[in-house]
C-alpha positions as a printed Julia matrix, in Angstrom:
523×3 Matrix{Float64}:
   7.4    -8.44    3.04
   9.07   -7.85   -0.3
   9.97  -11.54   -0.54
   6.34  -12.59   -0.31
   5.33  -10.08   -2.95
   8.15  -11.16   -5.23
   7.35  -14.85   -4.81
   3.74  -14.37   -5.87
   4.68  -12.05   -8.69
   7.17  -14.56  -10.08
   4.49  -17.23  -10.11
   2.59  -15.19  -12.7
   5.36  -16.1   -15.11
   5.03  -19.78  -14.35
   1.26  -19.87  -14.92
  -0.99  -16.85  -15.15
  -3.94  -18.55  -13.44
  -5.27  -22.0   -12.53
  -7.61  -21.8   -15.52
  -4.72  -21.3   -17.92
  -2.94  -24.34  -16.49
  -6.02  -26.54  -16.82
  -6.45  -25.49  -20.44
  -2.86  -25.96  -21.51
  -1.95  -28.77  -19.17
   0.88  -29.46  -16.82
   3.44  -29.8   -19.59
   3.0   -26.18  -20.62
   3.2   -25.09  -16.98
   6.53  -26.87  -16.67
   7.69  -25.22  -19.86
   6.76  -21.78  -18.5
   8.63  -22.51  -15.29
  11.74  -23.53  -17.19
  11.47  -20.4   -19.37
  11.36  -18.26  -16.24
  14.54  -19.86  -14.88
  16.19  -19.45  -18.28
  15.6   -15.69  -18.01
  17.45  -15.27  -14.72
  20.27  -12.79  -15.24
  23.67  -12.23  -13.66
  26.77  -10.11  -14.03
  26.95   -6.62  -15.59
  23.68   -6.96  -17.53
  21.76   -7.68  -14.34
  23.39   -4.78  -12.52
  22.6    -2.37  -15.36
  18.97   -3.54  -15.43
  18.6    -3.16  -11.66
  20.09    0.33  -11.96
  17.48    1.2   -14.57
  14.5     0.1   -12.48
  16.05    1.62   -9.33
  16.19    4.98  -11.08
  12.46    4.73  -11.82
  11.65    3.91   -8.19
  13.88    6.72   -6.95
  12.21    9.29   -9.22
   8.76    8.12   -8.15
   9.67    8.5    -4.46
  11.59   11.74   -5.05
   8.53   13.41   -6.59
   6.76   13.12   -3.23
   9.37   15.19   -1.36
  11.32   17.33   -3.82
   8.44   19.76   -4.31
   8.04   20.6    -0.62
  10.7    23.33   -0.53
   9.65   24.69   -3.94
   5.99   25.27   -3.08
   6.4    28.74   -1.51
   8.05   30.02   -4.7
   5.39   28.35   -6.84
   2.7    30.25   -4.96
   4.5    33.49   -5.83
   4.65   32.52   -9.51
   0.94   31.71   -9.71
  -0.21   34.37   -7.2
  -2.22   32.0    -5.04
  -1.92   30.14   -1.76
  -5.18   28.25   -2.23
  -3.72   25.27   -4.07
  -0.71   24.49   -1.87
  -2.09   21.15   -0.71
  -3.06   20.04   -4.2
   0.5    20.21   -5.5
   1.16   17.1    -3.42
  -2.34   15.62   -3.21
  -2.81   15.8    -6.99
   0.14   13.44   -7.33
  -0.96   11.11   -4.55
  -4.62   10.84   -5.65
  -3.82    9.24   -9.0
  -0.89    7.27   -7.58
  -3.23    5.78   -5.01
  -6.28    5.19   -7.2
  -4.38    3.47  -10.03
  -2.25    1.13   -7.89
  -4.76   -1.75   -8.04
  -5.06   -1.36  -11.82
  -1.29   -1.39  -12.28
  -1.09   -4.83  -10.67
  -3.77   -6.14  -12.99
  -2.02   -4.68  -16.03
   1.27   -6.36  -15.12
  -0.54   -9.67  -14.6
  -2.26   -9.58  -17.98
  -0.05   -7.61  -20.36
   3.62   -7.41  -21.3
   5.7    -6.57  -18.24
   8.31   -4.74  -20.3
   5.98   -2.51  -22.31
   3.57   -1.9   -19.45
   6.45   -0.7   -17.28
   7.77    1.53  -20.07
   4.27    2.95  -20.56
   4.1     3.93  -16.9
   7.54    5.57  -17.16
   6.45    7.56  -20.22
   3.25    8.72  -18.5
   5.29    9.79  -15.48
   7.69   11.77  -17.69
   4.78   13.31  -19.6
   3.34   14.54  -16.31
   6.75   15.93  -15.37
   6.92   17.92  -18.63
   3.38   19.17  -18.1
   4.24   20.27  -14.55
   7.53   21.94  -15.52
   5.88   23.89  -18.35
   2.83   24.89  -16.31
   1.61   28.45  -16.85
  -1.05   28.33  -14.15
  -1.79   26.56  -10.9
  -4.51   24.3   -12.41
  -2.11   23.25  -15.17
   0.51   22.32  -12.56
  -2.03   20.25  -10.6
  -3.06   18.43  -13.79
   0.59   17.74  -14.55
   1.08   16.37  -11.05
  -1.95   14.11  -11.48
  -0.58   12.76  -14.78
   2.8    12.11  -13.15
   1.05   10.3   -10.31
  -0.78    8.08  -12.79
   2.57    7.03  -14.21
   4.16    6.64  -10.8
   1.39    4.23   -9.77
   3.02    1.4   -11.71
   6.7     2.01  -11.06
   7.27    0.3    -7.71
   5.08   -2.74   -8.42
   6.59   -3.01  -11.89
  10.13   -2.85  -10.52
   9.39   -5.65   -8.06
   7.86   -7.67  -10.88
  10.99   -7.26  -12.99
  13.21   -8.29  -10.08
  11.03  -11.37   -9.57
  11.63  -12.39  -13.17
  15.37  -11.8   -13.55
  16.83  -13.03  -10.24
  16.31  -16.3    -8.3
  14.7   -16.27   -4.87
  17.93  -16.89   -2.97
  19.41  -13.51   -4.01
  16.17  -11.57   -4.44
  16.2   -10.01   -0.94
  19.34   -8.05   -1.82
  17.74   -6.37   -4.8
  14.32   -5.78   -3.28
  16.08   -4.27   -0.26
  17.94   -1.87   -2.53
  14.69   -0.73   -4.13
  12.98   -0.26   -0.75
  15.89    1.76    0.63
  15.45    4.34   -2.12
  12.37    5.74   -0.37
  14.44    6.75    2.63
  17.17    8.16    0.42
  14.68   10.26   -1.55
  13.19   11.62    1.66
  16.61   12.95    2.67
  17.69   14.25   -0.73
  14.34   15.55   -2.01
  13.87   18.72    0.08
  17.53   19.68   -0.28
  17.53   19.12   -4.05
  14.24   20.95   -4.47
  15.55   23.87   -2.45
  18.77   24.03   -4.45
  16.96   24.05   -7.81
  14.45   26.64   -6.62
  17.05   28.95   -5.13
  19.79   28.72   -7.76
  18.09   27.7   -11.04
  14.29   27.52  -11.21
  11.52   25.62   -9.46
  10.66   24.15  -12.87
  13.8    22.0   -12.71
  12.19   20.13   -9.82
  10.23   18.43  -12.63
  12.56   18.77  -15.63
  15.24   16.75  -13.8
  13.07   13.65  -14.26
  13.47   13.69  -18.06
  17.17   12.91  -18.59
  17.29   10.54  -15.64
  14.08    8.77  -16.65
  15.45    8.44  -20.16
  18.18    6.19  -18.76
  15.51    3.8   -17.47
  13.82    3.68  -20.87
  17.07    2.9   -22.66
  18.08    0.22  -20.17
  14.71   -1.56  -20.32
  14.65   -1.56  -24.12
  18.19   -2.91  -24.44
  18.52   -5.35  -21.54
  15.09   -6.67  -20.52
  13.37   -9.46  -22.45
  10.85  -11.19  -20.17
   9.66  -14.74  -20.86
   6.39  -15.38  -22.66
   3.62  -16.38  -20.27
   0.48  -18.39  -20.91
  -1.63  -15.26  -20.42
   0.25  -13.54  -23.25
  -1.39  -15.96  -25.69
  -4.92  -14.94  -24.72
  -6.97  -12.57  -26.93
  -6.66   -8.9   -26.0
 -10.38   -8.68  -25.26
 -10.09  -11.48  -22.71
  -7.15   -9.8   -20.99
  -9.05   -6.51  -20.82
 -11.97   -8.31  -19.15
  -9.57   -9.55  -16.48
  -8.66   -5.98  -15.49
 -11.97   -5.54  -13.6
 -12.23   -1.93  -14.79
 -15.54   -1.48  -12.98
 -13.59   -2.02   -9.77
 -11.82    1.32  -10.25
 -14.92    3.32   -9.33
 -14.26    6.04  -11.95
 -17.6     7.76  -11.38
 -16.8     8.92   -7.85
 -14.34   11.42   -9.38
 -17.14   13.07  -11.38
 -20.01   12.6    -8.93
 -18.55   13.43   -5.56
 -21.95   14.12   -4.06
 -22.92   10.43   -4.39
 -19.57    9.07   -3.26
 -21.23    7.1    -0.47
 -23.57    5.37   -2.91
 -20.71    4.52   -5.22
 -18.74    3.08   -2.31
 -21.63    0.71   -1.65
 -21.8    -0.19   -5.35
 -18.05   -0.74   -5.38
 -18.32   -3.06   -2.37
 -21.14   -5.06   -3.92
 -19.23   -5.4    -7.18
 -16.07   -6.55   -5.43
 -18.14   -9.13   -3.49
 -19.7   -10.3    -6.78
 -16.33  -10.67   -8.54
 -14.92  -12.58   -5.57
 -11.28  -13.63   -5.52
 -10.6   -11.9    -8.86
 -11.76   -8.51   -7.56
  -9.53   -5.45   -7.62
  -9.58   -5.43   -3.78
 -10.88   -8.85   -2.61
 -13.17   -8.34    0.36
 -12.06  -11.5     2.13
  -8.54  -10.05    2.31
  -9.51   -6.42    2.87
 -11.8    -7.33    5.78
  -9.31   -9.64    7.46
  -8.79   -8.14   10.92
  -5.1    -7.27   10.72
  -5.25   -6.11    7.11
  -8.23   -3.86    7.82
  -6.89   -2.22   10.98
  -3.34   -1.97    9.65
  -4.79   -0.23    6.6
  -6.81    2.18    8.73
  -3.77    2.97   10.88
  -1.66    3.55    7.75
  -4.44    5.75    6.34
  -4.28    8.13    9.32
  -0.5     8.03    9.82
   0.28    8.76    6.17
  -2.19   11.63    6.31
  -0.18   13.15    9.15
   3.14   12.51    7.4
   2.02   14.29    4.23
   0.94   17.29    6.28
   4.34   17.51    7.94
   6.04   17.33    4.55
   3.78   20.09    3.28
   3.55   22.6     6.13
   6.87   22.25    7.96
   8.93   23.59    5.0
   6.26   26.28    4.6
   6.71   27.32    8.23
  10.48   27.56    7.82
  10.29   29.68    4.68
   7.37   31.94    5.53
   7.53   32.38    9.29
  11.26   31.91    9.89
  12.32   33.55    6.62
  14.61   30.75    5.45
  15.68   30.08    1.89
  14.46   26.91    0.11
  17.79   25.21    0.86
  17.59   26.41    4.46
  14.1    24.92    4.76
  15.42   21.61    3.43
  18.15   21.65    6.05
  15.56   22.58    8.67
  13.58   19.35    8.23
  16.65   17.09    8.26
  16.35   16.22   11.99
  12.97   14.63   11.34
  14.11   12.84    8.18
  17.32   11.46    9.69
  15.49   10.29   12.81
  12.94    8.58   10.6
  15.6     6.72    8.61
  17.44    5.65   11.78
  14.28    4.43   13.51
  13.18    2.57   10.39
  16.46    0.64   10.23
  16.51   -0.17   13.94
  12.84   -1.16   14.17
  13.17   -3.31   11.04
  16.07   -5.2    12.59
  14.26   -5.65   15.9
  11.06   -6.8    14.18
  13.14   -9.43   12.41
  14.66  -10.51   15.72
  11.51  -10.53   17.88
   8.93  -11.38   15.22
   6.36   -8.86   16.47
   5.4    -5.57   14.82
   2.74   -4.39   17.28
   5.07   -2.7    19.8
   6.63   -0.6    17.04
   3.32    0.19   15.42
   1.84    1.44   18.68
   4.96    3.18   20.02
   5.41    4.86   16.65
   1.93    6.37   16.62
   2.37    7.56   20.22
   5.58    9.39   19.34
   4.0    10.79   16.2
   1.11   12.13   18.27
   3.5    13.71   20.78
   5.65   15.22   18.04
   2.75   16.75   16.12
   1.26   17.98   19.39
   4.53   19.79   20.15
   4.51   21.3    16.66
   1.33   23.15   17.63
   3.4    25.24   20.09
   5.45   26.81   17.29
   5.54   30.61   17.1
   7.59   33.21   15.27
  10.3    33.12   17.94
  10.6    29.33   18.42
  14.29   28.47   18.65
  16.22   25.61   17.1
  16.61   23.81   20.42
  12.85   23.32   20.43
  11.99   22.5    16.82
  14.92   20.11   16.43
  13.77   18.14   19.45
  10.18   18.09   18.25
  11.25   16.9    14.8
  13.36   14.09   16.26
  10.38   12.84   18.29
   8.09   12.85   15.27
  10.76   11.32   13.01
  11.46    8.48   15.43
   7.76    7.71   15.63
   7.36    7.77   11.87
  10.33    5.45   11.35
   9.0     2.97   13.89
   5.55    2.93   12.34
   5.98    2.97    8.57
   7.05   -0.64    8.0
   4.83   -2.13   10.7
   1.43   -2.17    8.89
   2.95   -3.77    5.79
   4.94   -6.37    7.71
   1.95   -7.3     9.88
   0.15   -8.58    6.78
   2.72  -11.36    6.39
   1.84  -12.85    9.75
  -1.83  -13.45    8.93
  -2.04  -14.16    5.19
  -0.94  -17.09    3.08
   1.94  -16.51    0.69
  -0.26  -16.23   -2.39
  -2.51  -13.65   -0.72
   0.25  -11.56    0.83
   0.9    -9.32   -2.21
  -2.8    -8.41   -2.4
  -2.84   -7.7     1.34
   0.21   -5.46    1.02
  -1.29   -3.58   -1.92
  -4.52   -3.13    0.05
  -2.67   -1.54    2.98
  -0.67    0.58    0.53
  -3.92    1.73   -1.04
  -5.23    2.9     2.34
  -1.89    4.57    3.01
  -1.78    6.6    -0.19
  -5.46    7.46    0.07
  -4.88    8.93    3.51
  -2.05   11.08    2.23
  -4.12   12.36   -0.69
  -7.23   13.05    1.39
  -5.67   14.81    4.38
  -3.37   16.84    2.15
  -6.47   18.43    0.63
  -8.22   18.76    3.97
  -5.26   20.53    5.55
  -5.15   22.95    2.6
  -8.8    23.9     3.18
  -8.13   24.41    6.89
  -5.1    26.59    6.19
  -6.97   28.77    3.69
  -9.86   29.42    6.06
  -7.71   30.06    9.12
  -5.3    32.36    7.29
  -8.06   34.72    6.19
  -9.54   34.77    9.7
  -6.15   35.42   11.31
  -5.29   38.23    8.9
  -8.61   39.97    9.47
  -8.13   39.69   13.23
  -4.42   40.47   13.57
  -3.73   42.74   10.6
  -6.94   44.63    9.81
  -5.14   47.23    7.67
  -3.71   44.67    5.24
  -5.28   44.03    1.83
  -5.98   40.31    2.26
  -6.69   39.58   -1.41
  -3.49   41.29   -2.51
  -1.49   39.45    0.15
  -2.87   36.05   -0.82
  -2.18   36.74   -4.5
   1.44   37.59   -3.68
   2.18   34.02   -2.56
   3.74   32.88    0.66
   7.25   34.15   -0.06
   6.07   37.46   -1.54
   4.73   38.82    1.73
   7.4    41.45    2.31
   6.7    43.04   -1.05
   3.07   43.9    -0.26
   3.09   44.88    3.43
   4.87   47.59    5.38
   7.55   46.8     7.97
   5.07   47.8    10.66
   2.49   45.29    9.37
   4.94   42.42    8.86
   4.99   41.05   12.46
   1.19   40.77   12.54
   1.14   39.11    9.12
   3.8    36.57   10.11
   1.89   35.83   13.3
  -1.22   35.23   11.19
   0.62   32.82    8.9
   2.05   31.02   11.92
  -1.44   30.64   13.37
  -2.84   29.28   10.09
   0.02   26.78    9.59
  -0.44   25.41   13.11
  -4.04   24.38   12.43
  -3.06   21.45   10.15
  -0.68   20.37   12.93
  -3.68   20.02   15.26
  -5.36   17.84   12.64
  -2.18   15.76   12.31
  -2.01   15.21   16.07
  -5.62   14.03   16.1
  -5.25   11.55   13.26
  -2.0    10.19   14.75
  -4.0     9.4    17.87
  -6.62    7.74   15.63
  -3.84    5.66   14.08
  -2.87    4.44   17.56
  -6.4     3.23   18.33
  -6.66    1.58   14.9
  -3.34   -0.17   15.58
  -4.84   -1.82   18.64
  -6.94   -3.92   16.27
  -3.93   -5.56   14.61
  -3.45   -9.15   15.78
  -0.41  -10.03   17.91
   1.01  -12.71   15.63
   4.71  -13.34   15.09
   6.11  -13.27   11.58
   8.8   -15.74   12.63
   6.59  -18.7    11.89
   6.06  -17.66    8.28
   7.95  -19.25    5.42
   9.51  -16.08    4.03
  12.19  -17.86    2.0
  10.82  -20.14   -0.64
  13.15  -22.78   -1.97
  14.43  -22.15   -5.43
  15.67  -24.75   -7.8
  17.69  -22.41   -9.91
C-alpha cells in the first residue's frame, strides 16, 4: 500500500504532469529524474530527517487518542458535558476535509515549506487548545490542529519518496505506519498521566517542544529537488488546486448539504481526472465499498475511544491513568491482530476474509459493551475489549490494501486517499452523532432514575464532578443514569459495525499478489 503511494508521489518530482513534459521536452524530464536521484540521502543525515518527519506523524496520530482520558476533567473545567464528542470530532472534521487539498498542495508547491506550514498550523491549534478558556475555544483549537494534521502523513510519505530509493523505501514507510499503533497504546496513558499529575492542558502543550524538533530538522536537513511545476506561475499552480472541489459552502449552509453534494459531484465529473476526488476512481466497486465499510468502522472506533474511557472514569470511578490502563486490552489486541493479519494478507494475497471477520468481531464486541452496568467486573470487560480489539486490528488495513488489487499504480494513491477520506469522515460524523445521543439519553435517564437531582447543576459540574453536587443517597441512581446514557452510543456502534460488514461484501475478491508492488529503481 505505502509502496504504491510512494512510487506515485516520487514521480511528481520527475515530471509534475504530462503537460509539463510535453512543454519542456524529454530532456528536461530526464534532468528532473537525475535531480531526484541526486537528492537521495543516506547515513546520519537521512536518519535525522526520518526522525523529524516521524515525530510529526506520531504527534498527529497521538492527538487522536491522548485526549480521551482527559475529557472528563475538561468537562469539569468548562462545566458542560454537551461538547464531549466535539473535542475529538472537531479535530477529525478538518483533518478529513483538508486531506484532498493537502495532496494538491504538495503536488504544486514546495514540499519543504508546505510541510512546515502544516506543522506550524498544527502547533498553532495545539496552543489555542491548551490556552482555551471555554469549550468553544477548545473546539476551535482542535479544528485548527486538525487542519494542520491533514498534511502531516501525506507530506511525510512525500518526503520519504524523495530522499530514499525504492529498494529501501518499505523500511521507512513501515516505520511511519507503525507509529499509529504506538500512539494508540501510549496516548490514553500519557493523557491520563498529564491530567492526573500536571494539567490536562499539557495534553496539547506537549506538542510544542516536540514539534519544534521537526521544524528544526526540516529546515537544516531537507532540500528537495526543483520540479518542473515549481517553475510555473503561482496563479497557474493555484488553479490546479481545484479549490471548488473542497465544497466550502456546506460548512455554512448545512440545510442545503444535499444540493451541494450534487453540485460537488457534477463539478468533479466536469474536472475529470484532475478532480479532487476523481469519480472514475471513487465509483470503482472495491474503492467505493471499501470506503463505505471504512466509513462505518471508523465511526464505531471513534465512539469506543470516546465513551469507553468515559465509562471507566465516571461509572467505575477510575483515575485518568486508571482509565488508560482499562482500555489497554482492546488496544493491545488491536495491535496484535493488525500485525498478524498484515502478515497473512501478504502470504495469502486476499484481504476479504480479514475485512469481513474483523467487522463481525467488532459487531460482537460492541454488542457485548451494551451489557455494561455499574457492577460489571474485569473478567467481562477485558474479554469484550479483546474481541473488539481483535476485530479492529483485522479490519483497519484491509480497506486500504484492497485498493491495490484493483487500481493501476498511478491511480493507487488517489484510491487510498479516497478510502481514507471516507474513513475520517465517518469518525467525525459519528463522533458528533454519539454526543447528541448521549446528551439526550442522559437527561431522560436522570429525570427517570434520580428525580430529586438538579439536572442542570449536575450537567454543569462535568462528568467527574458528580460526587460534589449529589448526596451519597442519590449517587447510585446518578451513576446508573450515566451508565445508561453511555451505553446508547454502544448500540449505535454495534449497528454501524454490522453495516460495515454488509458494505465489505461489495469488495471484489482479487489477490494483491499479482500486483507489481516493487518498482525497479536505477539508483
